[in-house]
C-alpha positions, -999 to +999 in steps of 0.1 A: -178+382-386-161+348-379-177+314-384-192+301-352-183+264-351-202+258-319-235+269-336-227+247-366-221+217-343-252+225-324-274+226-355-257+194-369-264+176-336-300+188-335-304+177-371-291+142-363-315+140-333-344+151-354-335+126-382-332+098-356-365+107-341-381+108-376-366+074-385-379+059-353-414+073-360-414+058-395-433+025-397-410-005-400-421-026-429-428-063-424-401-071-449-374-051-431-386-064-397-384-100-408-350-096-424-336-080-393-352-106-371-338-134-393-303-120-388-308-118-350-321-153-349-289-165-366-270-148-338-292-164-311-284-198-325-247-190-322-254-179-286-272-211-279-243-232-292-219-211-271-240-216-240-241-253-244-204-256-253-192-235-224-218-244-198-228-208-194-258-199-173-281-170-183-312-157-167-333-130-184-361-112-165-390-096-183-411-071-164-436-043-174-472-033-172-500-054-187-499-051-224-463-039-226-454-066-251-435-090-229-451-121-244-445-111-280-409-102-274-402-135-256-418-153-285-396-135-310-366-143-288-372-180-285-390-191-317-358-203-335-339-218-306-342-250-287-367-250-258-344-274-241-318-247-239-340-216-238-366-223-211-395-199-205-408-197-170-442-181-164-454-192-130-491-191-120-503-176-087-486-192-057-502-222-040-510-221-003-478-242+003-457-218-017-471-188+002-457-204+034-422-207+019-395-181+017-407-157-010-381-164-037-380-201-030-404-211-059-382-191-083-349-205-072-356-240-085-361-225-120-327-207-121-304-219-149-280-248-147-250-251-169-259-248-206-293-231-201-309-198-208-339-192-185-364-165-195-387-153-167-420-140-180-426-120-148-405-130-119-397-124-082-404-088-090-441-096-088-438-086-051-426-051-060-453-047-087-486-064-089-485-077-053-478-043-039-503-024-061-531-050-057-526-054-019-513-090-020-484-082+003-480-058+032-455-029+037-432-050+058-430-078+032-424-052+005-395-035+024-379-069+031-381-077-006-367-045-018-338-046+007-330-083+002-333-086-036-299-069-044-282-095-021-301-123-037-292-112-072-255-107-061-255-143-050-269-153-084-242-133-103-214-146-079-225-182-087-218-175-124-252-166-137-254-139-163-284-119-151-303-095-174-333-075-163-356-058-188-385-034-182-408-028-212-421+007-211-455+015-227-476+047-227-511+047-212-526+053-246-509+024-262-517+001-233-553+010-236-553+003-273-538-032-267-561-040-238-591-031-260-578-054-287-578-082-262-615-076-256-625-073-292-601-096-311-611-133-308-574-143-312-564-123-281-592-128-256-572-155-238-546-128-229-572-107-209-574-116-172-595-103-144-563-088-130-559-067-161-593-051-156-587-045-118-553-030-123-563-009-154-572+022-133-540+020-111-515+035-136-501+060-111-497+033-084-478+011-109-456+041-118-447+047-082-440+010-077-418+009-108-398+039-096-392+026-061-383-008-074-357+007-097-343+028-070-338-002-047-328-029-071-309-012-100-274-022-090-240-024-108-242-062-108-279-065-118-289-034-138-323-027-151-326-020-188-356-001-201-370-009-236-395+015-251-423-007-265-447+016-283-438-002-315-439-040-311-416-048-340-389-023-330-388-033-293-383-069-303-354-061-325-339-036-301-341-058-271-328-089-288-299-069-302-291-054-268-293-089-251-268-103-276-244-074-268-245-081-231-232-117-234-196-124-244-205-153-267-184-165-296-191-186-326-184-222-319-170-241-349-195-266-361-186-297-381-197-296-418-226-319-423-233-337-456-264-359-461-253-395-470-268-413-500-298-434-492-316-462-509-354-463-509-375-492-521-362-522-503-395-523-483-428-522-501-454-502-481-487-519-473-521-506-485-532-497-450-564-476-449-548-445-434-572-419-420-559-388-437-573-355-424-595-334-446-577-308-468-600-278-472-570-255-479 
């Protein structure tokens, strides 16, 4: 009987898949996470320098269900870069004046200028998600949004904006665990909103809204990227790594910096009664 190479390859492939799945299920240690994140932060600083030097314009959209991990991922993305270059936009509910405007008008003024990276913590896609599910827009408004958004985003890209759209996908079980933590953990209660509670029992409606939003707005010029967010540490690393791969940045040569010698003591400090804070730690 001859050796069946196809079966061998099939078993080898299956073994790789199982090994990959097992590795993904393994808990990522804090040490490994922080080392990987540190390396990515170095690359993000290089990206920042490139954006400033070249006048690039980058817009990053974060969407997902309540508790999907958008806030933590955005924090990991921005904690080592300049807030003057990486701007986070998280708009509150629209005012009465904004409700009377063209729907995307309040978002347009936040789009990046040269040398900026703007991160939208939720975005114009509120209309396709929460507004639809919670009844804040009607069917006509929804259809106009879904049909008009690809053209709006095409205009953004044609103007030179690098547009990246991320959807963080979380299971109902993990979402429930995180929402319960917001109720019970005093450090997280500020994250819990009345809208979280109202929308909690509308999982299927949000799933339908997501699917129809993707079908209408996942275009060649503004694709949707999905990041599995069951594991908070992994999704942060995976998403930042993916983002860096989507932007053609290069390392900008930086001048070598050397601290000059300094002299201290020419001025004698006064004995002012400074009010130092208590030091219980």
